C-alpha distance (Angstrom), angle and dihedral (degrees) to the residues before:
residue distance angle dihedral
M1 . . .
S2 3.79 . .
I3 3.77 115.6 .
L4 3.84 94.3 -134.9
P5 3.84 99.0 66.0
Q6 3.81 88.1 44.0
L7 3.82 90.4 52.3
E8 3.80 91.5 50.3
R9 3.81 91.6 50.5
D10 3.82 90.2 49.5
L11 3.82 90.3 53.7
H12 3.79 92.5 50.5
E13 3.79 92.3 46.9
A14 3.82 89.9 50.4
A15 3.81 89.6 50.9
E16 3.80 91.9 50.3
R17 3.80 92.1 49.0
R18 3.80 90.7 51.2
L19 3.80 89.9 48.0
R20 3.81 92.7 52.7
A21 3.79 92.4 46.1
A22 3.81 93.7 48.8
S23 3.80 95.2 45.3
E24 3.80 95.1 55.2
G25 3.81 111.3 106.5
V26 3.82 96.1 15.8
G27 3.89 114.6 160.0
D28 3.74 124.1 -72.4
N29 3.79 93.2 -103.4
E30 3.82 101.2 101.1
S31 3.79 94.4 -163.8
D32 3.80 91.3 50.8
G33 3.80 89.1 49.7
K34 3.79 92.5 51.2
A35 3.78 91.8 48.7
W36 3.81 91.7 49.2
R37 3.79 93.0 48.1
S38 3.81 91.6 48.1
A39 3.80 92.1 50.8
T40 3.79 92.4 45.2
R41 3.82 92.8 48.1
T42 3.79 90.4 49.6
G43 3.78 92.0 49.6
L44 3.79 94.7 47.6
R45 3.80 93.1 47.5
E46 3.78 89.7 49.5
R47 3.81 88.5 53.6
A48 3.82 89.8 49.8
R49 3.80 90.2 52.1
R50 3.79 90.8 50.2
L51 3.79 88.7 51.7
R52 3.79 90.9 59.0
V53 3.81 91.9 79.9
P54 3.81 93.6 58.9
A55 3.81 87.5 42.7
L56 3.79 90.6 58.1
A57 3.78 90.6 47.9
F58 3.78 87.8 50.8
G59 3.81 89.5 53.5
C60 3.80 91.4 53.3
L61 3.80 89.7 52.7
L62 3.78 94.3 43.2
A63 3.80 96.4 106.5
T64 3.81 92.3 49.0
T65 3.80 91.5 46.1
T66 3.81 91.5 48.8
I67 3.79 91.2 52.9
A68 3.81 91.7 46.1
L69 3.81 92.9 49.5
A70 3.77 90.6 47.1
A71 3.79 88.5 56.2
T72 3.81 88.5 62.1
G73 3.79 93.4 43.9
V74 3.82 93.0 -109.2
I75 3.80 109.6 124.4
L76 3.79 131.5 130.9
T77 3.80 121.9 -121.0
G78 3.79 118.1 -125.9
A79 3.78 135.8 -170.8
P80 3.80 114.5 -46.6
V81 3.80 122.0 -108.2
R82 3.79 107.5 -96.4
P83 3.79 132.4 -157.1
Q84 3.77 115.7 -89.8
G85 3.77 115.0 -146.7
P86 3.81 129.8 -6.7
L87 3.79 121.1 -39.0
N88 3.79 120.6 -141.5
P89 3.81 120.7 -170.9
N90 3.82 90.2 -160.1
A91 3.82 101.3 48.2
G92 3.77 138.3 61.8
E93 3.77 110.1 -12.7
G94 3.79 91.6 -21.3
V95 3.80 122.2 -137.4
P96 3.81 130.6 -63.2
A97 3.78 110.2 -74.9
A98 3.80 112.4 -119.6
G99 3.79 112.1 -92.6
A100 3.80 93.2 -3.0
S101 3.82 100.1 107.5
Q102 3.80 120.5 99.9
L103 3.82 130.4 -170.2
L104 3.80 104.2 -147.5
P105 3.83 119.4 -136.7
L106 3.84 90.4 -118.9
R107 3.81 111.0 126.2
V108 3.79 116.4 -178.5
P109 3.83 120.8 -176.9
D110 3.79 120.7 -123.8
P111 3.85 116.6 -123.1
E112 3.83 88.6 -115.4
G113 3.78 96.0 42.4
G114 3.78 124.8 -125.2
L115 3.77 123.8 104.1
P116 3.81 113.1 10.0
W117 3.79 124.2 -122.4
G118 3.79 121.4 -110.7
V119 3.81 143.4 177.9
R120 3.78 131.1 -123.7
I121 3.79 123.9 -167.3
V122 3.81 114.0 -143.7
H123 3.82 120.4 -166.3
T124 3.80 113.2 -158.7
T125 3.78 134.5 -151.1
R126 3.83 90.3 -110.2
G127 3.79 96.0 58.0
E128 3.80 99.5 -97.2
V129 3.80 129.3 132.7
C130 3.80 116.0 -142.7
V131 3.80 123.5 -160.1
Q132 3.80 107.4 -148.3
I133 3.82 118.8 -170.9
G134 3.82 125.9 -166.3
R135 3.80 146.7 126.9
V136 3.81 118.3 -65.3
A137 3.84 128.2 -137.8
N138 3.80 126.7 166.3
G139 3.78 92.7 -11.7
Q140 3.81 93.8 -51.3
L141 3.80 131.0 113.3
G142 3.77 114.9 -134.0
E143 3.78 151.8 123.3
L144 3.79 135.1 -85.4
G145 3.80 121.3 -123.7
I146 3.80 95.3 -124.2
D147 3.81 137.3 104.4
G148 3.81 93.4 33.6
V149 3.80 96.8 -45.0
F150 3.83 116.1 129.0
H151 3.81 89.7 -5.0
D152 3.81 92.5 -65.6
D153 3.80 93.5 -73.8
G154 3.82 91.8 155.1
R155 3.80 93.5 -129.3
F156 3.80 134.7 122.7
H157 3.80 113.0 -110.3
P158 3.82 113.9 -159.7
I159 3.80 121.5 -143.0
S160 3.79 113.6 -139.5
P161 3.82 116.6 -131.6
A162 3.82 85.6 -123.4
V163 3.81 92.4 65.3
L164 3.78 113.2 92.8
P165 3.82 106.6 -137.0
E166 3.82 98.0 -127.2
T167 3.79 92.8 52.2
S168 3.80 98.2 46.1
G169 3.79 119.9 120.0
V170 3.78 104.1 -132.1
G171 3.78 101.3 -171.2
K172 3.79 93.4 -79.9
S173 3.77 137.9 106.6
V174 3.79 118.4 -92.0
E175 3.80 89.8 -123.1
D176 3.81 92.7 60.0
D177 3.79 103.8 110.5
A178 3.81 93.6 165.2
A179 3.79 93.5 69.3
T180 3.77 116.4 117.5
E181 3.77 122.3 -128.0
S182 3.79 131.2 -149.6
V183 3.79 103.1 -163.0
S184 3.80 138.2 85.7
C185 3.79 133.5 -177.0
E186 3.80 128.6 -155.9
L187 3.77 137.2 164.7
A188 3.79 115.9 -76.3
G189 3.80 116.5 -98.5
H190 3.80 97.6 37.7
A191 3.80 125.6 116.2
I192 3.82 110.7 -126.2
A193 3.82 135.0 -160.5
G194 3.78 117.2 173.6
E195 3.77 150.6 142.8
H196 3.80 140.9 -138.7
V197 3.81 111.2 -154.9
G198 3.80 122.9 -156.0
V199 3.81 99.7 9.1
D200 3.81 118.2 171.1
R201 3.80 111.9 -102.1
S202 3.81 86.0 -128.1
A203 3.84 86.9 68.9
G204 3.79 86.0 -129.9
A205 3.78 129.2 85.6
A206 3.80 121.9 -87.6
N207 3.80 116.3 -118.7
G208 3.77 90.1 -126.5
D209 3.77 141.1 35.9
A210 3.81 110.1 -41.6
R211 3.79 88.0 -141.9
A212 3.82 88.4 70.6
I213 3.81 90.3 65.1
P214 3.81 115.0 86.9
R215 3.78 109.7 -101.8
G216 3.79 90.2 -124.8
D217 3.82 87.6 64.0
L218 3.81 93.7 56.7
R219 3.78 125.8 86.3
D220 3.79 138.0 -147.0
L221 3.80 112.3 -142.9
Y222 3.81 120.0 -160.2
Y223 3.79 115.7 -172.9
G224 3.76 143.0 159.8
L225 3.78 148.5 178.7
L226 3.79 102.0 -152.0
G227 3.80 100.4 169.1
A228 3.79 136.5 -118.0
D229 3.84 94.5 -55.6
A230 3.83 93.7 61.4
V231 3.81 117.8 100.9
S232 3.81 107.3 172.1
V233 3.80 145.8 -18.8
S234 3.82 126.2 -129.3
F235 3.80 125.7 -147.9
R236 3.80 142.0 145.6
E237 3.78 125.2 -94.9
G238 3.79 99.7 -160.2
T239 3.79 102.5 -48.4
E240 3.81 95.5 -26.4
P241 3.83 120.5 97.1
R242 3.80 114.4 -128.6
S243 3.77 137.1 -176.4
E244 3.78 126.3 -157.6
A245 3.80 129.2 -171.7
V246 3.80 117.1 -119.8
L247 3.78 122.4 -129.0
P248 3.83 111.2 -99.6
P249 2.96 140.2 -104.1
L250 3.82 94.1 16.0
G251 3.80 94.1 42.2
A252 3.82 88.8 -129.3
Y253 3.80 125.0 174.1
L254 3.81 137.4 166.9
L255 3.80 131.9 -166.9
V256 3.82 122.4 -172.2
R257 3.80 120.5 -164.4
R258 3.78 139.7 159.3
I259 3.77 110.9 -94.2
A260 3.80 114.2 -87.2
P261 3.83 115.0 -114.9
H262 3.80 95.1 -117.5
Q263 3.80 98.7 46.9
H264 3.80 128.6 102.6
V265 3.78 118.5 -124.1
G266 3.76 125.0 -120.2
V267 3.81 97.8 25.6
G268 3.77 135.4 111.5
E269 3.77 145.8 169.7
E270 3.77 135.4 -152.9
S271 3.80 133.9 -161.6
I272 3.80 119.6 -151.8
G273 3.78 127.8 -163.4
T274 3.76 145.5 133.1
E275 3.80 121.9 -67.6
G276 3.79 112.4 -85.7
D277 3.81 92.5 15.5
L278 3.81 104.5 68.6
A279 3.80 114.4 113.4
P280 3.84 121.1 -145.5
E281 3.78 126.8 -99.7
P282 3.85 123.9 -150.8
P283 2.95 131.8 -47.6
I284 3.82 85.3 28.8
T285 3.80 106.2 79.2
A286 3.81 99.3 -174.5
I287 3.80 142.1 2.4
T288 3.80 119.6 -146.0
Y289 3.81 115.0 -146.2
R290 3.79 133.2 -178.3
L291 3.80 105.0 -135.2
D292 3.80 123.4 172.6
G293 3.79 90.2 -9.3
R294 3.82 98.7 -53.4
L295 3.78 135.3 93.0
C296 3.78 119.2 -113.4
Q297 3.80 138.3 159.8
R298 3.76 136.4 -127.5
G299 3.78 118.8 -155.5
P300 3.79 130.2 -168.4
T301 3.79 116.2 -56.8
L302 3.81 108.7 -85.5
P303 3.81 132.6 -161.6
P304 3.82 114.1 -98.6
W305 3.81 93.0 -104.6
V306 3.84 94.7 53.4
T307 3.80 119.3 88.8
S308 3.79 119.9 -141.2
R309 3.81 116.2 -117.3
L310 3.79 95.0 -155.7
A311 3.80 114.9 127.9
D312 3.82 93.9 -138.6
P313 3.81 108.7 20.9
C314 3.80 118.2 -169.9
P315 3.80 119.1 -117.0
F316 3.76 119.5 -92.8
P317 3.83 111.5 -72.3
H318 3.77 111.2 -88.2
W319 3.83 96.9 -148.1
P320 3.82 97.6 -155.7
S321 3.78 114.6 -128.0
S322 3.78 119.7 -111.0
R323 3.79 123.7 -115.4
Y324 3.77 90.8 -150.2
V325 3.80 114.8 108.4
A326 3.79 113.1 -161.2
P327 3.80 115.2 -136.4
R328 3.77 120.4 -124.3
D329 3.79 121.5 -86.1
L330 3.79 109.9 -80.4
R331 3.81 102.7 -160.4
Q332 3.78 94.0 -163.6
P333 3.82 120.1 167.4
L334 3.80 122.2 -85.5
R335 3.79 123.1 -151.9
V336 3.81 118.4 -137.5
R337 3.81 124.6 -175.9
L338 3.81 123.8 -173.7
Q339 3.79 119.7 -150.3
I340 3.83 109.6 -145.9
S341 3.79 127.3 -173.4
H342 3.81 123.4 173.1
R343 3.81 90.1 -13.1
L344 3.81 91.5 -54.2
I345 3.80 120.6 118.3
T346 3.78 99.7 -135.3
A347 3.81 99.9 176.4
V348 3.78 144.8 1.1
E349 3.81 119.4 -141.4
L350 3.80 118.3 -160.9
S351 3.79 123.0 -170.0
F352 3.80 135.2 174.4
T353 3.79 141.0 159.1
A354 3.80 112.6 -101.2
P355 3.82 107.9 -122.5
L356 3.83 93.3 -172.1
A357 3.80 131.8 37.9
V358 3.80 124.7 -113.8
T359 3.81 111.0 -152.2
S360 3.82 101.9 160.7
A361 3.79 143.8 7.5
N362 3.80 86.6 -84.2
A363 3.82 88.9 86.8
D364 3.79 136.5 28.1
Y365 3.78 146.1 165.9
D366 3.81 114.0 -110.0
I367 3.79 123.8 -158.7
R368 3.75 112.3 -157.7
I369 3.79 135.7 176.6
P370 3.80 119.4 -158.6
S371 3.79 106.8 -117.0
V372 3.79 127.5 -148.8
S373 3.76 138.4 -125.7
C374 3.78 118.2 -121.5
V375 3.77 127.0 -139.0
P376 3.82 122.8 -156.6
P377 3.81 119.3 -97.4
V378 3.79 114.2 -75.0
P379 3.83 115.1 -129.9
G380 3.77 110.9 -106.6
R381 3.83 94.1 14.8
G382 3.77 101.0 84.9
P383 3.82 133.0 -90.0
G384 3.79 98.5 -80.8
A385 3.79 124.8 104.3
R386 3.80 118.2 -118.9
A387 3.79 123.7 -125.5
V388 3.77 111.6 -132.6
G389 3.79 131.0 169.5
A390 3.80 130.7 -15.2
T391 3.81 112.1 -88.9
G392 3.80 103.7 165.6
Y393 3.78 144.0 -22.0
T394 3.77 141.2 -88.5
G395 3.75 124.3 -168.1
Q396 3.77 146.8 100.7
S397 3.78 143.8 -97.3
I398 3.80 127.6 -119.1
E399 3.86 93.5 -136.1
R400 3.80 98.8 -169.9
D401 3.79 139.3 93.6
I402 3.81 113.1 -85.9
A403 3.80 128.1 -172.1
R404 3.77 119.6 -131.9
G405 3.80 109.3 -96.2
A406 3.81 93.9 20.2
I407 3.81 120.1 137.8
V408 3.80 108.6 -115.2
T409 3.82 117.9 -157.2
Q410 3.79 123.9 -172.8
S411 3.81 132.5 174.6
L412 3.80 119.1 -133.9
S413 3.77 133.2 -169.5
A414 3.79 114.5 -99.6
Y415 3.78 90.6 -154.7
G416 3.79 91.1 51.6
L417 3.80 89.9 50.8
F418 3.80 100.3 48.8
A419 3.80 105.5 19.2
G420 3.77 143.4 33.0
V421 3.76 146.1 163.6
C422 3.80 130.2 -110.6
G423 3.76 127.4 -162.2
G424 3.79 129.5 27.4
P425 3.81 131.0 -53.3
R426 3.81 92.0 -90.4
E427 3.80 94.9 54.5
P428 3.81 108.8 22.5
R429 3.79 114.9 -179.4
P430 3.82 113.1 -161.8
W431 3.79 122.0 -148.7
T432 3.80 133.2 -176.8
R433 3.80 138.2 -167.9
R434 3.78 133.5 -161.1
V435 3.81 96.9 -147.1
A436 3.81 127.6 44.9
T437 3.79 135.3 175.4
I438 3.80 128.0 -136.1
E439 3.80 121.5 -162.8
V440 3.81 129.3 -171.0
L441 3.80 119.1 -158.2
Y442 3.77 134.3 -177.5
A443 3.80 105.9 -134.7
H444 3.80 123.5 -159.9
P445 3.84 117.5 -179.8
D446 3.81 91.0 -142.0
G447 3.79 93.0 51.9
E448 3.78 119.8 88.0
V449 3.81 94.1 -146.7
P450 3.83 125.7 29.0
V451 3.78 119.1 -124.0
L452 3.80 115.7 -106.9
V453 3.79 105.0 -132.3
G454 3.79 96.9 -178.1
T455 3.80 148.2 -40.9
A456 3.79 131.6 -133.8
T457 3.78 130.1 -168.6
V458 3.80 113.9 -147.1
R459 3.79 124.3 -163.9
E460 3.77 124.4 -159.2
P461 3.83 107.7 -120.1
A462 3.81 115.8 -115.0
G463 3.78 111.6 -93.6
A464 3.81 93.7 15.1
S465 3.77 129.0 103.7
P466 3.82 133.8 -176.6
A467 3.77 117.8 -90.3
P468 3.83 110.7 -105.1
P469 3.81 118.3 -103.8
A470 3.78 120.4 -96.2
A471 3.81 91.1 -100.0
G472 3.81 89.7 69.7
P473 3.79 141.0 -84.9
L474 3.78 123.7 -54.7
R475 3.76 124.4 -155.6
R476 3.79 112.2 -102.4
H477 3.79 123.7 -134.4
R478 3.77 125.0 -172.0
C-alpha cells in the first residue's frame, strides 16, 4: 500500500475525531448545533485538503527520510519478503536447508548512511552455497521500501532464512525482468569472488526499469568467499590504496560503492576457484593468503610474458587433482518423437533411461545440439545464409534430482533443432537444415570430460517444417 493514500485517510480520521469531540455538549438548539457542526466539518476538511500539498512533498522525500531515520535506528518494520513461485528441494538450486543459513557479522556502511549492508550465507538442499546481500536491521537481513520496492512504503522488510534468494518476491511484479538481483549460488567448496553492478539501494528489485532510477541511487556490490587461507583484500579508495581483513574462516568480504559512471546496471560476474588459488578481480588489486605458514599475495591473472610486481607473490596454484573417475561413454539409444500438426513441427520430445543417479547440483544431465556456423549470402544464390559445419553447441540442462534407471523426458524446440538465425536484429539471416543431432551427456563438475550417454540423429519429415518462434515467422531459404 502506498503511504500517501494512508496519510490522507489518517488526516481525515483525525479531523472527524476532532469534530466529534468538539461537538459534544453543544447547546440545546438542534438547528444551531447542526449549523455549527456543518461549518466545523467544512473547515476541518478544508484544512485536510490544504495539508495534502505538504503530504505530497513528504512523499517525494520519503526515501531520504527513510535513510535518515534508519541512521538513528528508528525505522518501521513491514511485511516480510515471501517466496515467489513454487519451491522444490530436488530441482534447480533446491531450497534452504533447515538451520543452515548464517547472517555474517559483516556490516558495511552505505554511501548515504542509514542501515548498513550485510551478507547471509544460505546452504541449499542440493549442495549449493548462496551469497545473499541486503540491508541489516535488528540482526535481520532485508530490503528497504524505497525506489519502487514494496510500493515505497518506507519500511524495512526482513527476509526469512527460509526464503531462497532467487524465488523471493521483492515488492515487484513477476513480469519485471529489468529488476536487479544481489544474490549468487555456487557449489559448496569453491572459492568465490564476484560483483553485482547497479543494484537498487533498497537491496530489493525496483518494480520498474532500473534505468529510471538515478545512477547515484544505485550501488556496486563486490563480495567474496575466499576460504580459510585468505587473510585480507587490497583495493583503492579513490587514489589511496587500502587493505581490509576478510572475515574468517570463510574469507568473506563485502564492498559497497556508488555505481561507476561507465558501468551498465543490472549485470554481474563471478570468478570461481579453489581455496588459496583464486586470483582477484577488479576493483580488488590483490588477495593476501597464508600458505604453508607464510603470508603471500596473489594479483590479477597476467599474461605469461608479464612479470608480477608483488613483493611476496604466492606460489603457482596447485590445482588439486580430482578423485572422481569418469565412466566410459555409454552410447545408449535415445528416443525422439516429433509432434506435427498441419505440417508444422510444434514440439520435440526427447526421452532416455538415466544410467547414473543425480542426487545434488554437483551432477546433471545436459542435452546439447551441435550448432552451425553461418556464411553470408552468396550472390546469385538467394538471400538466405547457408548452414555449414558444427562450431559449438546449444541446449539445456535437466537441473533436478534423477534416480538411476528413471525415464527422463524433456521437451525441445523444433525451431531450435531445425532452424536458426544468423546476424544481428537489423539484418537477420535465417537458415535451416534437414538433419540434426541431439546428444545427452552426464556432467560431473569434478570430472574432466562429461560422459556421453547417447546420440540421436533426427530428420525433418518431408513436407513438414518447424513452427516459427513466438517472436514471429521468418522467411525460410533452402
